[in-house]
C-alpha positions as CSV (number, residue, x, y, z in Angstrom):
1,X,0.0,0.0,0.0
2,X,2.7,2.4,1.0
3,X,4.7,1.6,-2.1
4,X,1.7,2.4,-4.3
5,X,1.1,5.8,-2.6
6,X,4.7,6.6,-3.0
7,X,4.6,5.7,-6.7
8,X,1.5,7.9,-7.2
9,X,3.1,10.9,-5.4
10,X,6.4,10.5,-7.4
11,X,4.4,10.2,-10.6
12,X,2.4,13.4,-9.8
13,X,5.6,15.3,-8.9
14,X,7.3,14.2,-12.1
15,X,4.3,15.3,-14.2
16,X,4.3,18.7,-12.5
17,X,8.0,19.1,-13.0
18,X,7.7,18.2,-16.7
19,X,4.8,20.6,-17.1
20,X,6.9,23.4,-15.6
21,X,10.0,22.6,-17.6
22,X,9.7,25.7,-19.8
23,X,10.0,28.0,-16.8
24,X,12.6,26.0,-15.0
25,X,15.3,28.7,-15.5
26,X,12.9,31.3,-14.1
27,X,12.1,29.2,-11.0
28,X,15.8,28.5,-10.3
29,X,16.6,32.2,-10.7
30,X,13.8,33.0,-8.1
31,X,15.2,30.3,-5.8
32,X,18.7,31.8,-6.0
33,X,17.5,35.3,-5.4
34,X,15.4,34.3,-2.4
35,X,18.2,32.2,-1.0
36,X,20.6,35.1,-1.3
37,X,18.1,37.5,0.3
38,X,17.5,35.1,3.2
39,X,21.3,34.4,3.7
40,X,22.5,38.0,3.5
41,X,19.5,39.3,5.5
42,X,20.4,36.8,8.2
43,X,24.1,37.8,8.1
44,X,23.4,41.5,8.2
45,X,21.1,41.1,11.1
46,X,23.7,38.9,12.9
47,X,26.7,41.2,12.1
48,X,25.3,44.7,12.0
49,X,22.5,44.5,14.5
50,X,23.7,41.6,16.8
51,X,20.4,39.8,16.2
52,X,19.9,36.1,16.8
53,X,18.2,33.9,14.3
54,X,14.5,34.9,14.1
55,X,12.1,32.2,13.1
56,X,9.4,34.7,12.4
57,X,11.6,36.6,9.9
58,X,12.6,33.2,8.3
59,X,9.0,32.1,7.8
60,X,8.1,35.5,6.4
61,X,10.9,35.2,3.8
62,X,9.8,31.7,2.9
63,X,6.2,32.8,2.7
64,X,7.1,35.7,0.4
65,X,9.1,33.4,-1.8
66,X,6.2,30.9,-1.9
67,X,3.8,33.6,-3.0
68,X,6.0,34.5,-6.0
69,X,6.6,30.8,-6.9
70,X,2.9,30.2,-6.9
71,X,2.2,33.4,-8.8
72,X,4.7,32.5,-11.6
73,X,3.5,28.9,-11.9
74,X,-0.2,30.0,-11.9
75,X,0.4,32.6,-14.6
76,X,2.3,30.0,-16.7
77,X,-0.4,27.4,-16.2
78,X,-3.3,29.9,-17.0
79,X,-1.5,31.1,-20.1
80,X,-0.8,27.6,-21.3
81,X,-4.5,26.6,-20.8
82,X,-5.5,29.7,-22.8
83,X,-3.1,28.6,-25.6
84,X,-0.9,31.7,-25.0
85,X,2.4,29.9,-24.2
86,X,4.6,32.7,-25.5
87,X,2.7,35.4,-23.6
88,X,2.8,33.4,-20.4
89,X,6.5,32.9,-20.7
90,X,7.0,36.6,-21.3
91,X,4.8,37.5,-18.3
92,X,6.7,35.1,-16.0
93,X,10.0,36.5,-17.3
94,X,8.9,40.0,-16.6
95,X,7.8,39.1,-13.0
96,X,11.1,37.3,-12.5
97,X,13.2,40.3,-13.6
98,X,11.1,42.6,-11.4
99,X,11.7,40.3,-8.4
100,X,15.4,40.1,-9.2
101,X,15.6,43.9,-9.3
102,X,13.8,44.5,-5.9
103,X,15.3,41.6,-4.0
104,X,18.7,42.3,-5.6
105,X,18.7,45.8,-4.3
106,X,17.8,44.4,-0.9
107,X,20.7,42.0,-1.0
108,X,23.1,44.8,-1.9
109,X,21.7,46.9,1.0
110,X,22.3,44.0,3.4
111,X,25.8,43.5,2.0
112,X,26.5,47.2,2.7
113,X,25.6,46.6,6.3
114,X,27.9,43.6,6.6
115,X,31.2,45.3,5.4
116,X,33.0,48.1,7.2
117,X,32.3,51.5,5.5
118,X,35.0,52.8,3.1
119,X,36.7,49.4,2.7
120,X,37.1,48.0,-0.8
121,X,34.2,45.5,-0.6
122,X,31.9,48.2,0.9
123,X,32.8,50.6,-1.9
124,X,32.2,48.0,-4.6
125,X,28.8,47.0,-3.1
126,X,27.9,50.7,-2.5
127,X,28.7,51.5,-6.1
128,X,26.6,48.5,-7.4
129,X,23.8,49.5,-5.1
130,X,23.9,53.1,-6.4
131,X,23.9,52.0,-10.0
132,X,21.1,49.5,-9.5
133,X,19.0,51.8,-7.3
134,X,19.4,55.1,-9.1
135,X,20.8,54.6,-12.6
136,X,19.5,51.3,-13.7
137,X,15.9,52.3,-13.2
138,X,16.2,54.9,-16.0
139,X,16.5,52.0,-18.4
140,X,13.4,50.1,-17.3
141,X,10.1,51.4,-18.6
142,X,7.7,52.6,-15.8
143,X,10.1,51.7,-12.9
144,X,11.4,55.2,-12.3
145,X,7.8,56.6,-12.5
146,X,6.7,53.9,-10.0
147,X,9.5,54.6,-7.6
148,X,9.0,58.4,-7.8
149,X,5.3,57.8,-7.2
150,X,6.0,55.6,-4.1
151,X,8.4,58.1,-2.6
152,X,6.0,61.0,-3.0
């Protein structure tokens, strides 16, 4: 009985993975960004703020990541059901790049807290954060408008 249940679960998992194969790169990118955000957020809290591991923050990070994974897979599945495979892939890609931008700036902000100010690593991270936060947005349609709207 247990062997049959295990085979069914493995079969369902393999079918889902095969279905999501076209967005595999996007999902791995999301995983990497969320892992880096979690890791460097934990390190910056530990080093800069002398905080211990906070299970509440960890679950919040995992919950946020789960929401975006579900969002991307749902958009892909809905687009595929509608026969709009290309549009679904483009939408998932856009969402992924948006997540990479915002979580990437957060990772760089946490890295700035880890390194001592005015050391070589801090200067590199600080420059990358400046470029990503203030110069890169000029190249992305609507992003500078959105950030200026949010700051007002």
